[in-house]
ZAKOLRO-220274 format. One line per 5 residues: number of its first residue (from 1); their letters; for each residue x, y, z of C-alpha. Coordinates in steps of 0.1 Angstrom, whole numbers, plus 5000, padded with zeros to 4 digits. Example, Ala and Ser with C-alpha at 12.3 -4.5 7.8 and 13.67 -1.06 7.14 Angstrom:
REM residues 2
1 = AS = 5123,4955,5078  5137,4989,5071
***
This chain:
REM residues 464
1 = MKADE = 4999,5001,5002  5016,5030,4992  5019,5062,5018  4997,5087,5004  4971,5056,5001
6 = AQETE = 4976,5051,5037  4972,5087,5049  4938,5088,5026  4928,5057,5043  4932,5064,5084
11 = KKQNF = 4913,5100,5078  4885,5065,5076  4886,5050,5112  4870,5017,5102  4882,4992,5074
16 = TYILR = 4872,4960,5063  4903,4940,5047  4916,4910,5026  4953,4900,5030  4971,4879,5005
21 = CADGT = 4996,4855,5027  5026,4841,5017  5017,4804,5012  4986,4825,4991  4953,4820,5013
26 = LYCGW = 4936,4848,5019  4928,4861,5056  4898,4886,5062  4898,4913,5093  4885,4948,5103
31 = TNSLK = 4904,4972,5121  4904,5013,5125  4939,5016,5110  4952,5000,5081  4986,5011,5083
36 = DRLLA = 4989,5000,5122  4973,4964,5113  4993,4956,5084  5026,4964,5101  5010,4942,5131
41 = HNQGK = 5001,4914,5107  5040,4914,5091  5056,4916,5123  5037,4884,5136  5017,4906,5162
46 = GARYT = 4984,4903,5144  4961,4875,5140  4973,4837,5147  4965,4829,5115  4989,4853,5095
51 = RSRRP = 5019,4851,5123  5032,4814,5101  5020,4826,5068  5040,4859,5065  5046,4884,5046
56 = VELVY = 5013,4892,5041  5000,4919,5013  4971,4941,5016  4948,4929,4981  4915,4944,4995
61 = YETFA = 4901,4966,5015  4868,4990,5023  4859,5021,5046  4830,5024,5067  4817,5051,5092
66 = TKQEA = 4811,5026,5118  4829,4999,5135  4795,4980,5135  4791,4980,5096  4832,4969,5091
71 = MQREW = 4827,4940,5112  4792,4932,5093  4811,4936,5062  4838,4913,5075  4812,4884,5084
76 = AIKQL = 4797,4886,5051  4832,4884,5032  4842,4853,5052  4810,4837,5041  4821,4838,5004
81 = TRQEK = 4841,4811,4985  4876,4817,4979  4870,4826,4940  4842,4850,4951  4871,4868,4971
86 = LALCR = 4894,4867,4947  4869,4883,4924  4865,4912,4948  4906,4912,4949  4909,4917,4910
91 = IFGQK = 4881,4946,4907  4900,4959,4937  4934,4958,4921  4919,4970,4885  4910,5002,4903
96 = KGTDM = 4941,5005,4918  4963,4994,4893  4979,4960,4909  4980,4928,4900  4960,4900,4912
101 = KKYDY = 4953,4871,4893  4927,4851,4887  4942,4816,4895  4970,4805,4918  4983,4780,4891
106 = VLVGS = 4978,4780,4854  4987,4740,4847  4997,4735,4809  4993,4699,4801  4971,4676,4822
111 = GLYAG = 4989,4641,4828  4996,4628,4860  5026,4653,4865  5004,4683,4862  4969,4657,4875
116 = VWAYE = 4992,4658,4912  5001,4696,4913  4965,4704,4906  4947,4677,4936  4980,4691,4960
121 = ARKHG = 4971,4727,4952  4935,4722,4957  4941,4707,4990  4956,4734,5001  4930,4759,4992
126 = KTCLV = 4948,4773,4957  4930,4776,4927  4936,4764,4891  4931,4768,4855  4944,4734,4834
131 = VEKRD = 4952,4745,4798  4953,4714,4774  4962,4709,4738  4938,4676,4735  4903,4674,4734
136 = HIGGN = 4901,4658,4765  4924,4657,4799  4944,4630,4813  4976,4627,4789  4988,4595,4780
141 = VYCED = 4964,4576,4804  4938,4584,4790  4911,4558,4784  4880,4561,4759  4845,4538,4766
146 = MEGIH = 4845,4512,4733  4818,4482,4736  4821,4489,4774  4860,4483,4773  4880,4510,4787
151 = VHRYG = 4907,4512,4758  4940,4529,4765  4941,4551,4733  4978,4559,4736  4992,4522,4747
156 = AHIFH = 4994,4504,4774  5002,4515,4809  5005,4491,4836  5006,4509,4871  5038,4494,4892
161 = TSDRT = 5053,4504,4919  5074,4495,4948  5071,4530,4963  5049,4527,4991  5043,4562,4994
166 = VWDYV = 5031,4562,4956  5007,4532,4961  4988,4544,4990  4983,4574,4970  4971,4564,4936
171 = TRLAE = 4948,4537,4956  4936,4566,4977  4924,4577,4945  4908,4545,4931  4907,4505,4935
176 = FNRYT = 4931,4488,4918  4927,4452,4902  4950,4425,4907  4959,4426,4868  4999,4415,4864
181 = NSPVA = 5017,4421,4833  5026,4389,4816  5033,4397,4776  5039,4370,4751  5062,4377,4723
186 = NYKGE = 5055,4362,4687  5081,4357,4665  5070,4345,4631  5044,4326,4645  5064,4312,4674
191 = MYNMP = 5051,4322,4706  5077,4331,4734  5067,4344,4773  5084,4374,4786  5105,4385,4802
196 = FNMNT = 5133,4362,4792  5127,4330,4819  5125,4293,4821  5091,4291,4804  5110,4312,4772
201 = FSKMW = 5141,4287,4778  5121,4256,4775  5102,4265,4741  5131,4279,4726  5156,4251,4734
206 = GISTP = 5135,4222,4747  5153,4221,4777  5139,4218,4818  5167,4232,4838  5182,4268,4849
211 = AQARA = 5217,4250,4847  5208,4237,4809  5197,4274,4802  5222,4292,4818  5250,4269,4804
216 = IIEEQ = 5235,4280,4767  5235,4314,4771  5270,4318,4787  5280,4298,4756  5265,4322,4734
221 = KKAVT = 5278,4354,4748  5313,4344,4738  5302,4355,4704  5311,4390,4716  5346,4392,4730
226 = GEPSN = 5362,4427,4744  5339,4455,4753  5304,4461,4732  5307,4486,4704  5271,4488,4693
231 = LEEQA = 5235,4476,4708  5240,4446,4687  5269,4434,4703  5259,4445,4737  5223,4425,4735
236 = ISLVG = 5244,4396,4727  5268,4399,4758  5240,4403,4776  5215,4374,4763  5229,4357,4738
241 = TDIYQ = 5227,4350,4701  5193,4333,4699  5173,4356,4725  5186,4387,4704  5183,4373,4671
246 = KLVKG = 5146,4361,4678  5133,4386,4704  5153,4414,4709  5167,4426,4673  5136,4432,4651
251 = YTEKQ = 5114,4448,4678  5148,4471,4687  5152,4480,4654  5113,4489,4645  5114,4511,4681
256 = WGRDC = 5144,4533,4666  5139,4529,4629  5175,4522,4629  5198,4487,4627  5210,4475,4657
261 = KELPA = 5244,4480,4646  5238,4513,4641  5226,4521,4673  5251,4525,4707  5253,4500,4734
266 = FIIKR = 5242,4524,4762  5206,4518,4749  5204,4484,4768  5220,4490,4795  5206,4455,4809
271 = LPVRF = 5182,4427,4798  5165,4411,4827  5167,4371,4826  5152,4349,4852  5165,4313,4860
276 = TYDNN = 5125,4311,4873  5096,4301,4857  5079,4337,4863  5060,4352,4833  5056,4386,4859
281 = YFNDL = 5071,4412,4837  5079,4438,4872  5096,4433,4899  5076,4456,4919  5057,4449,4949
286 = YQGIP = 5029,4466,4935  5006,4465,4905  4975,4468,4885  4950,4485,4866  4925,4513,4885
291 = IGGYN = 4892,4496,4882  4873,4516,4860  4903,4531,4838  4926,4558,4845  4901,4582,4843
296 = VIIDK = 4882,4576,4874  4919,4587,4887  4923,4617,4865  4887,4632,4877  4896,4633,4909
301 = LFEGC = 4931,4646,4902  4915,4679,4884  4882,4679,4898  4872,4715,4913  4900,4733,4887
306 = DIETG = 4888,4750,4859  4897,4733,4824  4901,4751,4791  4908,4718,4764  4916,4722,4726
311 = VDYLE = 4939,4753,4734  4975,4754,4727  4992,4776,4756  5020,4787,4735  5000,4804,4710
316 = NKEHY = 4985,4822,4740  5013,4821,4762  5004,4858,4772  4968,4857,4779  4976,4826,4803
321 = DSLGE = 5006,4841,4821  4981,4867,4830  4961,4851,4845  4980,4828,4870  5008,4835,4895
326 = KIVYT = 5025,4808,4886  5027,4782,4856  5033,4745,4860  5045,4738,4824  5045,4701,4811
331 = GTIDA = 5050,4707,4776  5083,4701,4755  5105,4722,4769  5124,4734,4736  5091,4747,4725
336 = YFRCQ = 5086,4766,4757  5116,4785,4747  5113,4786,4710  5137,4760,4704  5162,4791,4702
341 = FGRLE = 5192,4761,4706  5176,4740,4683  5151,4707,4679  5152,4685,4706  5150,4647,4692
346 = YRSLR = 5119,4625,4699  5104,4588,4691  5066,4593,4682  5037,4563,4683  5010,4559,4656
351 = FETEI = 4979,4537,4671  4954,4517,4648  4924,4505,4671  4898,4478,4655  4870,4465,4674
356 = LDEEN = 4864,4430,4660  4828,4409,4664  4851,4380,4688  4849,4375,4725  4888,4366,4724
361 = HQGVA = 4915,4373,4701  4949,4370,4715  4941,4354,4751  4961,4383,4767  4967,4414,4770
366 = VVNYT = 4997,4425,4750  5018,4407,4724  5050,4418,4709  5060,4415,4673  5096,4408,4673
371 = DRETP = 5101,4400,4640  5117,4430,4615  5087,4425,4589  5056,4429,4609  5051,4466,4605
376 = YTRVI = 5039,4472,4642  5056,4465,4672  5029,4455,4696  4988,4443,4695  4966,4454,4725
381 = EHKHF = 4936,4435,4733  4922,4462,4760  4898,4439,4777  4923,4419,4795  4934,4448,4812
386 = EFGTQ = 4904,4443,4835  4892,4407,4830  4867,4420,4802  4838,4389,4792  4822,4414,4764
391 = PRTVI = 4810,4399,4735  4831,4422,4715  4867,4428,4718  4889,4459,4708  4926,4456,4698
396 = TREYP = 4952,4481,4689  4982,4479,4666  5008,4503,4680  5031,4516,4651  5067,4532,4661
401 = ADWQE = 5076,4564,4639  5097,4590,4635  5089,4623,4651  5082,4653,4633  5067,4689,4642
406 = GMEAY = 5030,4686,4650  5029,4646,4660  5029,4636,4696  5064,4633,4711  5065,4599,4730
411 = YPVND = 5100,4590,4743  5130,4613,4741  5166,4602,4725  5187,4599,4752  5223,4602,4733
416 = EKNQA = 5249,4628,4744  5238,4651,4715  5201,4654,4727  5212,4656,4762  5235,4685,4757
421 = LYQKY = 5212,4706,4741  5188,4694,4769  5211,4711,4795  5211,4743,4778  5169,4747,4779
426 = AQLAA = 5174,4736,4816  5196,4764,4825  5170,4792,4811  5143,4772,4828  5161,4776,4861
431 = RETHV = 5161,4816,4855  5120,4812,4854  5109,4825,4884  5073,4819,4881  5071,4786,4858
436 = IFGGR = 5075,4752,4870  5087,4728,4844  5078,4691,4852  5073,4657,4838  5084,4638,4811
441 = LAEYK = 5083,4663,4783  5092,4691,4805  5126,4677,4817  5132,4654,4789  5133,4619,4806
446 = YYDMD = 5113,4587,4807  5093,4586,4834  5072,4555,4846  5040,4562,4862  5051,4562,4896
451 = KVIAS = 5079,4583,4890  5063,4608,4879  5038,4609,4906  5066,4610,4931  5084,4637,4912
456 = ALART = 5056,4659,4914  5049,4649,4951  5084,4660,4961  5082,4695,4941  5045,4701,4956
461 = AEEF = 5061,4693,4989  5084,4720,4980  5059,4746,4971  5033,4741,5000
***
């Protein structure tokens, strides 16, 4: 509040006022001296509520002739919702030439990272606007109903974690079923269990004991001597030639659009090999699919937020920046900075979804096609995620694609060139005082669902 403004208001003896606290919450009170009361609040001598929320800022006041009128107005304002109080403050700010934003946070994107932000912000009394480029919220975990089946529009999403905090968090939002990821590999009509385990080895070599399987793999690994110089040599050094040729080579080349001999060895750091008869793909303690699909979680995360879909934040950046005290940005980090250092590279995906007039098409949720000739990498039969018994079924074929501008960016190309470029953008991001960058695209890293939730929880814990 300006000095001349304070002197003018002191002539009027009774005031109803609103303060914005350091944590973004609002406090309403009355006084006969705005200047003295504001000073008292900021010295920790005001209301108990504001003592732990300093500094506070005066964002609204009214003047009255009598104490009774000021106290009555205080009571009336306290009955208003937060949004109604903010509307009062905005009108007041416009008259006084100060800036009171409509929202505490503008969330750019609506995947799990933004969802956790929205949920935690709302718990702390904050307001959020969600700006989403797609025609729906939910990011890549969004599901759509087809034939009574929850179809994972952007590829299979199986939730798994060993983080008890994250598991407790998501299970408070939705009940999970007992689905266990046990994909099958199809190599030219030969079916193999995944991950590589005794069921795989028994089918491939006609053996029955771990010792037999181990001996075959160790012998085949000798085909590579010295330090592996490319992905092919790296894979063979880990699992031998047979598994590589049938279950790794073709699938990997389709994913990356390049021959394995042209790919760097570090892309594959390890290939899990189990010498047990265990088809559970993940080693995590907790695993499942939310009953009713991921939209159940998404709807709860964004409940109470204002939402705009089908809009591009970057094309309307000035407008949306003016609406929020802070921006939580989950889009591609290079696009945010207008690709001033050049474009980061991504891999993309294309999906082909089909309704089939049969009850059960492939007997499992996910089949990987590991030969090079089949153009798609896998087929998903969605009903098996929730043990569906519908009379018809829905499948999705997943095709890898080179990313081009305008396409969805799914996987960062994690090589030295792109990491060096990302670091340049990360340095710019660190200088943005009112923008929080988070999630797979803004951090240019692959995140499993539990890890992105953990990341958002850690960042919101710092914020609130």
